[in-house]
C-alpha positions as CSV (number, residue, x, y, z in Angstrom):
1,X,163.1,71.5,62.6
2,X,163.0,75.1,61.4
3,X,162.7,74.2,57.7
4,X,159.9,71.6,58.5
5,X,158.0,74.4,60.4
6,X,158.2,76.8,57.5
7,X,157.1,74.0,55.1
8,X,154.1,73.3,57.3
9,X,153.1,76.9,57.6
10,X,153.4,77.3,53.8
11,X,151.1,74.2,53.4
12,X,148.5,75.7,55.8
13,X,148.5,79.1,54.0
14,X,148.1,77.3,50.6
15,X,145.1,75.3,52.0
16,X,143.4,78.3,53.4
17,X,143.9,80.2,50.1
18,X,142.5,77.3,48.1
19,X,139.5,77.0,50.4
20,X,138.9,80.8,50.1
21,X,139.1,80.7,46.3
22,X,136.8,77.8,46.2
23,X,134.3,79.7,48.3
24,X,134.5,82.7,46.1
25,X,134.0,80.5,43.1
26,X,130.8,79.0,44.7
27,X,129.5,82.5,45.5
28,X,130.0,83.8,41.9
29,X,128.3,80.7,40.4
30,X,124.8,82.2,41.2
31,X,123.5,85.8,41.0
32,X,123.8,87.8,44.2
33,X,120.7,87.6,46.4
34,X,119.3,90.4,48.7
35,X,119.6,89.8,52.4
36,X,116.5,88.3,54.0
37,X,115.3,90.8,56.6
38,X,114.6,89.8,60.1
39,X,110.9,89.7,60.8
40,X,109.6,90.3,64.3
41,X,106.8,87.9,65.3
42,X,105.0,89.2,68.3
43,X,104.0,86.8,71.1
44,X,100.5,85.9,71.9
45,X,100.6,88.1,75.0
46,X,101.8,91.0,72.9
47,X,99.0,90.5,70.3
48,X,96.5,90.4,73.1
49,X,97.9,93.7,74.5
50,X,97.7,95.3,71.1
51,X,94.1,94.1,70.7
52,X,93.1,95.8,73.9
53,X,94.9,99.0,73.1
54,X,93.3,99.2,69.7
55,X,89.9,98.4,71.2
56,X,90.3,101.3,73.7
57,X,91.1,103.6,70.8
58,X,88.0,102.4,69.0
59,X,85.9,103.1,72.1
60,X,87.4,106.6,72.3
61,X,86.5,107.3,68.6
62,X,83.0,106.2,69.4
63,X,82.8,108.8,72.2
64,X,84.1,111.4,69.8
65,X,81.3,110.5,67.3
66,X,83.4,108.7,64.7
67,X,81.7,105.3,64.4
68,X,83.0,104.4,61.0
69,X,86.6,104.8,62.1
70,X,85.8,103.1,65.3
71,X,84.4,100.1,63.4
72,X,87.5,99.7,61.4
73,X,89.8,99.7,64.4
74,X,87.5,97.4,66.4
75,X,87.4,94.9,63.5
76,X,91.2,94.8,63.8
77,X,91.1,94.4,67.5
78,X,88.8,91.3,67.4
79,X,91.1,89.8,64.8
80,X,94.0,90.1,67.3
81,X,92.0,89.0,70.3
82,X,88.9,87.1,69.1
83,X,87.8,85.8,72.5
84,X,87.2,89.1,74.3
85,X,83.5,90.0,74.3
86,X,84.3,93.5,75.2
87,X,86.0,94.1,71.9
88,X,83.1,92.5,70.0
89,X,80.7,94.7,71.9
90,X,82.7,97.8,70.9
91,X,82.6,96.6,67.3
92,X,78.9,96.0,67.4
93,X,78.2,99.4,68.9
94,X,80.4,101.1,66.2
95,X,78.6,99.1,63.5
96,X,75.3,100.0,64.9
97,X,76.0,103.7,64.9
98,X,77.4,103.6,61.4
99,X,74.3,101.8,60.1
100,X,76.0,98.5,59.5
101,X,73.1,96.7,61.0
102,X,73.6,93.1,59.7
103,X,77.3,93.2,60.7
104,X,76.3,94.6,64.1
105,X,73.9,91.7,64.7
106,X,76.7,89.2,63.9
107,X,79.1,90.9,66.3
108,X,76.5,91.0,69.1
109,X,75.8,87.3,68.6
110,X,79.6,86.5,68.9
111,X,79.9,88.7,72.0
112,X,76.9,87.0,73.6
113,X,78.3,83.5,72.9
114,X,81.4,84.6,74.8
115,X,79.6,86.1,77.7
116,X,75.8,85.5,77.9
117,X,75.6,87.1,81.4
118,X,76.5,90.6,80.1
119,X,73.2,92.4,80.3
120,X,74.4,95.2,78.0
121,X,74.7,92.7,75.1
122,X,71.0,91.7,75.4
123,X,70.0,95.4,75.6
124,X,72.1,96.2,72.5
125,X,70.5,93.3,70.5
126,X,67.0,94.6,71.6
127,X,67.9,98.1,70.4
128,X,68.8,96.6,67.1
129,X,65.5,94.8,66.9
130,X,63.6,98.1,67.7
131,X,65.5,99.9,65.0
132,X,64.3,97.2,62.6
133,X,60.7,97.7,63.9
134,X,60.6,94.3,65.6
135,X,59.2,95.0,69.0
136,X,58.0,91.4,69.5
137,X,61.7,90.3,69.2
138,X,63.0,93.1,71.3
139,X,60.8,92.6,74.4
140,X,62.1,89.1,75.4
141,X,65.7,90.4,74.9
142,X,65.0,93.3,77.2
143,X,63.3,91.1,79.7
144,X,66.4,88.8,79.7
145,X,68.8,91.8,80.1
146,X,66.6,93.3,82.9
147,X,66.8,90.0,84.8
148,X,70.6,90.5,84.9
149,X,70.5,94.3,85.4
150,X,67.1,95.2,86.9
151,X,68.0,98.9,87.6
152,X,68.8,99.9,84.0
153,X,66.6,103.0,83.3
154,X,67.5,103.0,79.5
155,X,66.3,99.4,79.2
156,X,63.0,100.3,80.7
157,X,62.7,103.2,78.3
158,X,63.3,100.9,75.4
159,X,60.8,98.5,76.8
160,X,58.3,101.3,76.9
161,X,59.0,102.1,73.3
162,X,58.5,98.5,72.3
163,X,55.1,98.5,74.1
164,X,54.1,101.7,72.3
165,X,55.0,100.0,69.0
166,X,52.7,97.2,70.0
167,X,50.0,99.7,70.9
168,X,50.0,98.5,74.5
169,X,49.7,101.9,76.1
170,X,49.2,100.8,79.7
171,X,52.3,98.6,79.9
172,X,54.2,101.3,78.0
173,X,53.3,103.8,80.6
174,X,54.4,101.5,83.4
175,X,57.8,100.9,81.7
176,X,58.4,104.6,81.2
177,X,57.4,105.3,84.9
178,X,59.8,102.6,86.0
179,X,62.6,104.4,84.0
180,X,62.0,107.7,85.8
181,X,61.7,106.1,89.2
182,X,65.3,104.8,88.7
183,X,66.5,108.0,87.0
184,X,64.3,111.1,87.8
185,X,66.1,113.3,85.4
186,X,65.4,111.0,82.5
187,X,63.4,113.6,80.6
188,X,63.0,111.4,77.5
189,X,61.1,108.8,79.5
190,X,59.0,111.5,81.2
191,X,58.2,112.9,77.7
192,X,57.1,109.5,76.5
193,X,54.8,109.2,79.5
194,X,53.0,112.2,78.3
195,X,52.8,110.9,74.7
196,X,51.1,107.8,76.1
197,X,48.8,109.7,78.4
198,X,47.6,111.9,75.6
199,X,46.7,108.9,73.5
200,X,44.9,107.4,76.5
201,X,42.8,110.6,76.7
202,X,44.4,111.9,79.9
203,X,45.3,115.3,78.4
204,X,45.5,117.2,81.7
205,X,48.1,114.8,83.2
206,X,50.0,114.7,79.9
207,X,50.2,118.5,80.0
208,X,51.4,118.5,83.6
209,X,54.2,116.1,82.8
210,X,55.3,117.9,79.6
211,X,55.7,121.0,81.7
212,X,57.9,119.0,84.1
213,X,59.9,117.8,81.1
214,X,60.6,121.4,80.0
215,X,61.9,122.2,83.5
216,X,64.5,119.5,83.0
217,X,65.3,120.2,79.3
218,X,63.8,122.8,77.0
219,X,63.8,120.3,74.1
220,X,61.7,121.1,70.9
221,X,59.9,117.8,71.0
222,X,58.1,118.2,74.3
223,X,57.7,121.9,73.6
224,X,55.7,121.3,70.4
225,X,53.8,118.4,71.9
226,X,52.8,120.6,74.8
227,X,51.8,123.3,72.4
228,X,49.5,120.9,70.5
229,X,47.9,119.7,73.7
230,X,47.3,123.2,75.0
231,X,45.8,124.2,71.7
232,X,43.5,121.2,71.8
233,X,42.2,122.3,75.2
234,X,41.9,126.0,74.2
235,X,42.3,126.7,70.5
236,X,44.5,129.7,69.7
237,X,46.1,129.7,73.1
238,X,48.8,132.3,73.1
239,X,51.3,130.2,75.0
240,X,50.7,127.3,72.6
241,X,51.5,129.5,69.6
242,X,54.7,130.8,71.2
243,X,55.9,127.3,72.1
244,X,55.1,126.1,68.6
245,X,57.1,128.9,66.9
246,X,60.1,128.3,69.1
247,X,60.0,124.5,68.6
248,X,59.7,124.7,64.8
249,X,62.6,127.2,64.6
250,X,64.8,124.9,66.7
251,X,63.7,121.6,65.1
252,X,62.0,122.0,61.8
253,X,61.8,118.3,61.2
254,X,58.8,118.1,63.6
255,X,56.7,119.9,61.0
256,X,56.6,116.6,59.1
257,X,53.9,114.1,60.2
258,X,56.3,111.2,59.2
259,X,59.0,112.5,61.6
260,X,56.4,112.8,64.4
261,X,55.3,109.2,63.8
262,X,58.9,108.0,63.7
263,X,59.3,109.6,67.2
264,X,56.3,107.4,68.3
265,X,53.8,110.2,68.4
266,X,50.4,108.7,68.3
267,X,47.5,109.4,65.9
268,X,45.7,111.7,68.4
269,X,48.8,113.9,69.0
270,X,49.6,114.1,65.3
271,X,46.1,115.3,64.5
272,X,46.2,117.8,67.3
273,X,49.5,119.1,65.9
274,X,48.0,119.4,62.4
275,X,45.1,121.5,63.9
276,X,47.7,123.7,65.6
277,X,49.6,124.2,62.4
278,X,46.4,125.4,60.7
279,X,46.4,128.5,62.9
280,X,47.1,131.5,60.6
281,X,49.5,133.0,63.2
282,X,51.8,130.0,62.6
283,X,51.7,130.1,58.8
284,X,55.2,131.7,58.4
285,X,56.7,129.5,61.1
286,X,55.3,126.4,59.4
287,X,56.4,127.4,56.0
288,X,59.9,128.1,57.2
289,X,60.1,124.7,58.9
290,X,58.8,122.9,55.8
291,X,61.6,124.6,53.8
292,X,64.3,123.6,56.3
293,X,63.1,120.2,57.2
294,X,65.0,117.1,56.1
295,X,62.6,114.7,54.3
296,X,64.9,111.8,55.2
297,X,64.0,112.3,58.8
298,X,60.5,111.1,58.1
299,X,61.6,107.7,56.6
């Protein structure tokens, strides 16, 4: 029994050795290959979470004034989570601010298809139309958005601008007044009320409202507009000259008629401003502004 057990053990060892040598032979028959690395494949939920996180980062970059970087991140976010209209709206806003207007239009269309009840998407598309000088397209978009969000002061402001572009002064004034009724501190809307009133020939009321604007925000635009209006009423008015000097020093682009027109200043106000600039007391201020103005701002 003992000799049979040793014989059996010897046979088993020989078989294992033969099998091992056979395996070694097979391995040496081909060149050695690198190990295939383990690749992590995230789940759908994890991808969705990543998309939201990246979208939040993109939104933060927008708030920090970095629209190009925000657009790149938002584009990645919508690839990870293509059915979230919030991410598409962030992408559209980033593209809009970085002058990628065609891409922004496409992103807005995608966002609206996902959530047509989001008023902000209609307002954003209207803003895009206004930037492209298409007020006729912007107005129905604004009306649709306001039907969903009727207390949006900025939308009424944009509606007023669209009416100005259509030369519909009465309805423009009504829209700007609606904006300030919702948000009394909305100085831009109050300023534009004065722009419209001046063109309508109501200089006294325009002056009164421009003074109200400057109590909220001493911005160069209403400052110069008020100076032009005061000079129109009383040429060479000392207050007018001081306001004009300060406004041109702070914002020299307003010396350019093209920039004034771009800011929706009407023909009457632009002519009144040209008359103001002809005052010899403003010669140095006007020349400095012309030297410091950016011609691109008039395009």
